[in-house]
BAPA-234605 format. One line per 4 residues: number of its first residue (from 1); their letters; for each residue x, y, z of N, C-alpha, C. Coordinates in pm, whole numbers, padded with zeros to 5 digits. Layout:
<atoms>
NUM	a	X,Y,Z,X,Y,Z,X,Y,Z; ... $
</atoms>
This chain:
<atoms>
1	mpik	00085,-00119,00000,00000,00000,00000,00088,00124,00000; 00064,00219,-00092,00148,00340,-00098,00142,00420,00031; 00254,00482,00065,00262,00567,00184,00285,00711,00140; 00204,00800,00190,00224,00942,00166,00249,01012,00299 $
5	iplp	00345,01101,00298,00384,01170,00421,00341,01316,00411; 00236,01354,00482,00191,01493,00475,00288,01586,00548; 00298,01708,00499,00381,01807,00566,00314,01855,00693; 00392,01903,00789,00332,01959,00912,00240,02077,00878 $
9	qlkq	00141,02097,00963,00049,02209,00944,00101,02332,01018; 00125,02437,00942,00168,02564,00999,00081,02675,00942; 00026,02757,01028,-00057,02868,00982,00027,02994,00968; 00002,03064,00858,00075,03189,00832,-00021,03306,00849 $
13	glsa	-00003,03382,00956,-00090,03495,00983,-00065,03612,00890; -00156,03707,00892,-00144,03824,00805,-00021,03907,00836; 00023,03905,00961,00139,03985,01000,00268,03904,01004; 00266,03785,00945,00384,03698,00948,00501,03764,00877 $
17	qaha	00620,03743,00932,00743,03800,00875,00820,03700,00790; 00761,03583,00768,00828,03479,00689,00722,03387,00630; 00756,03323,00519,00664,03229,00454,00667,03096,00529; 00553,03030,00537,00542,02907,00617,00606,02786,00549 $
21	ypfk	00604,02781,00416,00643,02657,00347,00787,02613,00377; 00888,02701,00370,01023,02653,00401,01034,02591,00540; 00957,02644,00635,00961,02587,00770,00894,02451,00775; 00790,02432,00694,00723,02301,00691,00819,02192,00647 $
25	iafq	00886,02215,00535,00978,02111,00485,01101,02099,00575; 01141,02210,00638,01256,02205,00729,01223,02124,00853; 01108,02148,00914,01070,02075,01035,01064,01925,01008; 01005,01888,00894,00994,01746,00864,01131,01684,00835 $
29	tlef	01215,01757,00764,01350,01707,00735,01430,01689,00863; 01419,01784,00955,01490,01773,01082,01444,01650,01159; 01314,01622,01155,01264,01502,01222,01323,01376,01159; 01331,01373,01027,01389,01257,00960,01539,01244,00988 $
33	lqga	01610,01356,00990,01753,01352,01019,01779,01296,01159; 01699,01343,01255,01714,01294,01392,01675,01147,01402; 01565,01112,01334,01518,00974,01338,01616,00878,01272; 01678,00921,01163,01770,00833,01090,01891,00795,01174 $
37	ifyg	01950,00894,01240,02070,00865,01317,02036,00785,01443; 01917,00811,01501,01877,00733,01618,01845,00590,01578; 01779,00574,01464,01744,00439,01418,01869,00355,01394; 01971,00417,01331,02095,00345,01309,02159,00300,01439 $
41	slid	02159,00389,01537,02215,00355,01667,02132,00249,01737; 02000,00262,01728,01910,00167,01792,01929,00027,01737; 01934,00015,01604,01950,-00117,01541,02084,-00178,01579; 02189,-00097,01582,02322,-00146,01617,02324,-00199,01760 $
45	vaag	02267,-00122,01852,02265,-00163,01993,02175,-00286,02012; 02055,-00281,01950,01959,-00390,01967,02016,-00522,01915; 02081,-00516,01799,02139,-00638,01742,02247,-00694,01833; 02332,-00605,01883,02439,-00649,01972,02386,-00712,02099 $
49	eflk	02284,-00650,02158,02228,-00702,02282,02155,-00834,02260; 02085,-00845,02146,02012,-00968,02118,02108,-01085,02099; 02219,-01059,02031,02315,-01167,02007,02382,-01213,02136; 02379,-01129,02239,02439,-01167,02367,02351,-01264,02445 $
53	lqdg	02223,-01273,02409,02133,-01363,02480,02177,-01508,02460; 02152,-01589,02561,02198,-01728,02558,02144,-01803,02435; 02016,-01777,02401,01956,-01846,02287,01937,-01752,02168; 02012,-01641,02166,01994,-01541,02062,02014,-01595,01923 $
57	liri	02126,-01664,01901,02156,-01718,01768,02057,-01826,01727; 02013,-01906,01824,01916,-02011,01794,01784,-01950,01747; 01741,-01844,01814,01616,-01779,01777,01628,-01711,01640; 01744,-01651,01614,01766,-01588,01483,01761,-01693,01372 $
61	ekif	01828,-01806,01396,01830,-01912,01296,01688,-01961,01267; 01609,-01979,01369,01471,-02027,01351,01390,-01930,01265; 01403,-01800,01295,01328,-01698,01219,01371,-01696,01074; 01502,-01699,01050,01551,-01689,00913,01519,-01814,00832 $
65	iekl	01530,-01929,00892,01501,-02052,00818,01353,-02058,00781; 01267,-02007,00871,01124,-02001,00839,01098,-01911,00718; 01179,-01805,00704,01160,-01712,00592,01232,-01758,00466; 01350,-01820,00485,01430,-01861,00370,01395,-02002,00322 $
69	yskk	01331,-02079,00405,01294,-02217,00374,01416,-02304,00343; 01533,-02264,00392,01652,-02342,00361,01762,-02312,00462; 01803,-02416,00536,01915,-02399,00628,02044,-02381,00549; 02051,-02438,00430,02169,-02425,00345,02190,-02278,00308 $
73	tyne	02083,-02210,00268,02093,-02068,00233,02134,-01986,00355; 02079,-02020,00471,02113,-01950,00595,02261,-01968,00628; 02312,-02089,00617,02452,-02115,00647,02545,-02046,00548; 02503,-02041,00421,02584,-01972,00321,02593,-01822,00353 $
77	awgy	02481,-01764,00395,02480,-01622,00429,02573,-01593,00546; 02572,-01680,00646,02663,-01664,00759,02809,-01676,00713; 02830,-01762,00616,02965,-01778,00564,03017,-01651,00499; 02929,-01583,00421,02969,-01458,00358,02992,-01350,00462 $
81	ldky	02906,-01349,00565,02922,-01251,00672,03055,-01271,00744; 03089,-01397,00768,03214,-01426,00836,03334,-01394,00745; 03319,-01422,00616,03428,-01399,00521,03465,-01251,00514; 03365,-01165,00516,03389,-01021,00505,03358,-00948,00637 $
85	ravf	03377,-01020,00747,03343,-00965,00878,03415,-00833,00906; 03541,-00823,00866,03618,-00701,00893,03554,-00579,00829; 03489,-00600,00715,03421,-00489,00648,03286,-00461,00713; 03205,-00566,00732,03071,-00547,00787,03074,-00487,00928 $
89	ekta	03169,-00530,01009,03175,-00480,01146,03212,-00332,01151; 03287,-00286,01054,03334,-00148,01056,03242,-00051,00980; 03138,-00105,00917,03052,-00019,00836,02908,-00016,00889; 02894,-00029,01019,02760,-00035,01078,02680,00093,01053 $
93	fqsv	02749,00207,01049,02678,00334,01035,02682,00389,00892; 02738,00311,00798,02749,00362,00661,02612,00393,00602; 02515,00304,00626,02382,00325,00568,02314,00448,00624; 02351,00488,00746,02293,00609,00805,02332,00731,00722 $
97	lisl	02456,00733,00673,02501,00846,00591,02418,00856,00463; 02390,00742,00401,02306,00742,00280,02169,00802,00313; 02114,00762,00426,01982,00811,00467,01985,00962,00492; 02086,01010,00562,02096,01153,00591,02102,01234,00463 $
101	nshw	02182,01188,00367,02195,01259,00240,02066,01254,00159; 01994,01144,00168,01867,01132,00098,01766,01235,00149; 01759,01248,00281,01666,01346,00339,01708,01488,00304; 01837,01516,00303,01885,01649,00263,01848,01678,00117 $
105	dwyi	01871,01580,00027,01841,01601,-00114,01691,01626,-00136; 01607,01556,-00060,01462,01581,-00069,01433,01725,-00028; 01494,01767,00082,01470,01903,00132,01515,02009,00033; 01635,01995,-00022,01688,02099,-00111,01608,02102,-00241 $
109	rklg	01556,01987,-00285,01473,01986,-00405,01341,02058,-00378; 01278,02031,-00264,01153,02098,-00230,01174,02248,-00212; 01286,02284,-00150,01316,02426,-00132,01338,02492,-00268; 01405,02422,-00358,01426,02473,-00493,01295,02495,-00567 $
113	efis	01201,02404,-00550,01069,02419,-00614,00999,02545,-00561; 01011,02568,-00432,00949,02688,-00373,01016,02815,-00426; 01147,02814,-00433,01220,02932,-00481,01182,02962,-00626; 01172,02859,-00709,01132,02878,-00849,00993,02939,-00857 $
117	farc	00901,02888,-00777,00765,02941,-00773,00765,03088,-00730; 00841,03116,-00624,00845,03253,-00572,00908,03349,-00673; 01017,03307,-00737,01085,03394,-00833,00998,03419,-00956; 00922,03318,-00998,00834,03335,-01114,00718,03427,-01083 $
121	kasd	00679,03434,-00957,00570,03524,-00917,00616,03667,-00903; 00745,03685,-00881,00800,03820,-00862,00849,03875,-00996; 00838,04005,-01013,00881,04068,-01138,01028,04109,-01135; 01083,04122,-01016,01221,04170,-01004,01288,04099,-00886 $
125	pafs	01408,04041,-00906,01481,04036,-01033,01427,03928,-01126; 01456,03942,-01254,01407,03845,-01353,01466,03707,-01326; 01384,03605,-01350,01428,03466,-01329,01450,03404,-01466; 01576,03397,-01507,01610,03352,-01642,01587,03202,-01658 $
129	nadk	01582,03157,-01782,01567,03014,-01809,01686,02934,-01756; 01805,02994,-01762,01924,02927,-01709,01913,02909,-01558; 01863,03013,-01490,01842,03004,-01345,01739,02896,-01313; 01630,02893,-01389,01525,02793,-01366,01582,02652,-01381 $
133	krva	01664,02632,-01484,01721,02500,-01509,01813,02457,-01395; 01896,02551,-01347,01988,02517,-01237,01911,02479,-01111; 01807,02556,-01080,01729,02528,-00959,01651,02398,-00975; 01599,02372,-01095,01522,02250,-01118,01606,02124,-01097 $
137	hisy	01737,02135,-01118,01828,02019,-01104,01915,02029,-00979; 01874,02110,-00884,01959,02137,-00768,01990,02011,-00688; 01897,01918,-00678,01920,01800,-00595,02020,01702,-00657; 02052,01720,-00785,02147,01631,-00851,02291,01682,-00842 $
141	apil	02310,01803,-00795,02444,01862,-00786,02511,01821,-00656; 02645,01824,-00650,02715,01803,-00523,02672,01910,-00423; 02683,01882,-00296,02624,01969,-00196,02680,02111,-00197; 02808,02128,-00223,02863,02265,-00227,02806,02342,-00345 $
145	eqlk	02784,02275,-00456,02720,02339,-00572,02574,02370,-00541; 02509,02280,-00469,02371,02306,-00428,02360,02436,-00348; 02453,02456,-00258,02449,02575,-00174,02473,02702,-00256; 02561,02693,-00356,02583,02809,-00444,02457,02843,-00524 $
149	ilel	02394,02739,-00578,02271,02759,-00654,02164,02822,-00566; 02151,02771,-00444,02054,02823,-00348,02079,02970,-00318; 02202,03004,-00289,02235,03143,-00254,02205,03238,-00370; 02244,03199,-00490,02223,03286,-00606,02075,03299,-00640 $
153	aagv	02003,03189,-00636,01861,03192,-00674,01775,03265,-00573; 01809,03251,-00445,01726,03311,-00340,01780,03444,-00291; 01901,03480,-00331,01959,03605,-00283,01990,03602,-00135; 02033,03485,-00087,02066,03471,00055,02213,03437,00068 $
157	klel	02262,03436,00190,02403,03405,00216,02413,03315,00337; 02459,03193,00313,02479,03097,00422,02623,03110,00470; 02640,03153,00592,02774,03176,00646,02835,03044,00692; 02923,02990,00610,02988,02864,00643,03138,02885,00657 $
161	rped	03197,02823,00756,03341,02832,00776,03412,02744,00674; 03537,02774,00642,03612,02689,00548,03614,02543,00590; 03625,02518,00720,03628,02379,00766,03493,02310,00749; 03384,02389,00753,03252,02331,00726,03241,02286,00581 $
165	lvel	03292,02368,00491,03290,02333,00349,03370,02207,00321; 03485,02195,00389,03569,02075,00374,03491,01951,00416; 03422,01960,00530,03349,01844,00581,03229,01809,00494; 03159,01909,00444,03045,01881,00358,03089,01815,00227 $
169	kemt	03203,01860,00175,03256,01797,00054,03296,01653,00083; 03361,01630,00196,03402,01495,00233,03280,01405,00248; 03176,01457,00310,03053,01380,00328,02998,01333,00194; 02997,01423,00096,02947,01388,-00036,03037,01286,-00105 $
173	lvrn	03168,01304,-00092,03262,01209,-00152,03243,01069,-00096; 03226,01061,00036,03209,00931,00100,03075,00870,00062; 02970,00953,00060,02839,00904,00018,02847,00842,-00121; 02917,00908,-00211,02930,00857,-00348,03002,00723,-00352 $
177	lglh	03102,00706,-00266,03170,00577,-00258,03073,00468,-00216; 02987,00501,-00120,02890,00403,-00073,02788,00366,-00179; 02744,00464,-00257,02643,00439,-00359,02700,00367,-00481; 02824,00398,-00515,02875,00354,-00644,02996,00260,-00638 $
181	nrwe	03061,00247,-00522,03186,00171,-00521,03204,00089,-00394; 03093,00044,-00335,03088,-00040,-00214,03185,00011,-00106; 03195,00141,-00095,03274,00210,00007,03425,00202,-00014; 03470,00153,-00129,03613,00146,-00155,03662,00277,-00218 $
185	ader	03770,00332,-00164,03826,00456,-00217,03875,00435,-00360; 03836,00526,-00449,03885,00521,-00586,03975,00643,-00613; 04024,00652,-00735,04117,00761,-00768,04051,00898,-00754; 03925,00907,-00790,03855,01036,-00779,03847,01081,-00633 $
189	yiwh	03815,00986,-00546,03809,01019,-00404,03945,01063,-00351; 04048,00987,-00384,04183,01021,-00337,04225,01159,-00387; 04187,01193,-00507,04224,01322,-00566,04157,01439,-00491; 04032,01421,-00448,03954,01532,-00391,03957,01538,-00239 $
193	tqrk	03981,01428,-00171,03973,01430,-00026,04093,01499,00038; 04071,01551,00158,04181,01604,00237,04220,01508,00349; 04153,01393,00356,04188,01292,00454,04319,01225,00413; 04401,01193,00509,04531,01130,00483,04528,00982,00519 $
197	gisv	04621,00909,00460,04639,00769,00495,04541,00673,00431; 04473,00717,00326,04378,00631,00255,04429,00608,00114; 04432,00483,00072,04480,00447,-00062,04366,00392,-00146; 04387,00390,-00277,04287,00333,-00368,04261,00188,-00329 $
201	gdvr	04134,00153,-00317,04095,00017,-00280,04067,-00001,-00133; 04112,00094,-00048,04081,00087,00094,03932,00110,00117; 03872,00037,00209,03734,00064,00248,03731,00192,00332; 03652,00287,00288,03643,00416,00359,03543,00402,00474 $
205	vini	03595,00371,00590,03512,00351,00708,03477,00486,00770; 03352,00503,00805,03305,00625,00871,03315,00605,01022; 03384,00693,01090,03383,00683,01237,03267,00765,01292; 03228,00735,01412,03108,00793,01471,03119,00944,01487 $
209	dely	03239,00994,01513,03257,01140,01526,03230,01211,01394; 03274,01151,01284,03246,01208,01152,03096,01212,01126; 03030,01101,01154,02887,01092,01126,02809,01198,01203; 02842,01214,01331,02772,01314,01412,02805,01456,01366 $
213	lwhr	02926,01479,01320,02963,01611,01269,02882,01643,01144; 02875,01549,01050,02798,01572,00927,02651,01590,00959; 02603,01515,01054,02464,01527,01098,02437,01667,01151; 02527,01719,01233,02510,01854,01289,02514,01960,01180 $
217	llim	02602,01944,01082,02612,02040,00973,02484,02042,00890; 02427,01926,00863,02303,01921,00786,02189,01987,00863; 02183,01964,00992,02080,02028,01073,02095,02180,01070; 02217,02227,01082,02243,02372,01076,02201,02428,00941 $
221	lvne	02236,02359,00832,02202,02407,00699,02051,02411,00677; 01981,02310,00722,01836,02309,00707,01775,02426,00783; 01814,02443,00907,01760,02553,00988,01787,02689,00925; 01910,02713,00885,01948,02845,00838,01892,02874,00699 $
225	sarq	01897,02776,00609,01845,02799,00474,01694,02821,00477; 01623,02744,00559,01478,02763,00568,01445,02901,00622; 01516,02943,00724,01489,03074,00784,01511,03186,00683; 01626,03182,00615,01658,03291,00524,01564,03293,00402 $
229	vaia	01534,03177,00347,01446,03172,00230,01304,03212,00268; 01258,03169,00385,01123,03205,00429,01109,03355,00444; 01211,03420,00494,01207,03566,00510,01219,03635,00375; 01307,03585,00290,01329,03647,00159,01203,03646,00073 $
233	fmkt	01121,03541,00088,01003,03528,00003,00875,03527,00086; 00870,03609,00188,00756,03612,00279,00626,03651,00209; 00634,03729,00101,00513,03777,00032,00467,03682,-00080; 00534,03570,-00095,00495,03473,-00197,00358,03412,-00163 $
237	ptfp	00273,03392,-00266,00144,03329,-00238,00159,03189,-00177; 00048,03135,-00132,00047,03003,-00071,00108,02899,-00165; 00194,02815,-00112,00262,02710,-00189,00265,02584,-00106; 00247,02466,-00167,00218,02443,-00309,00073,02466,-00339 $
</atoms>
């Protein structure tokens, strides 16, 4: 059955100093960002604690065999897990990064749609076809390019420190490794990263401090971009 996620309800009064829509998508994105990192931690802890139970493995085997209908398939899967244990054990939070980036890309795409709508409703400054095209494809660009497109299209300025830009770029580079290269560093990653001690073919393991740092940066960006865009386009008609 299809699932639809409604946006939060926010009322915009006549004397409001900001548009409600950017805050709607920001609030929901923040909830997903918080939920994603907690879910990753919860699953990691829950799995570890369950396996510590005296009959934990027996109960897991029973459940899986009932679903797989084959003890042979179950044993083969354990064999692969054991064979690549060094990788699986060190990449417990890798999927969380994919989730965080997915929620950010959804947010920036929705924000881009609002900005396009607002700019088309306004007569000044003119919204060129080139600008429309860049904003329409904003979610497909690397995150630093996304921020440039956002700033230019909305006429806002996100104050980011040089070290923040470095981390956001690293986050995107690592995410791309996870999506396209099973987390193994390739030549492109080595060329662009500022991290040391990583060679081509090494599994790029995310440590928990990195994950929490990227999480905090995304939360900051969502909060600040929503606030500035909502104020910049406060007179825009109801959207969507």
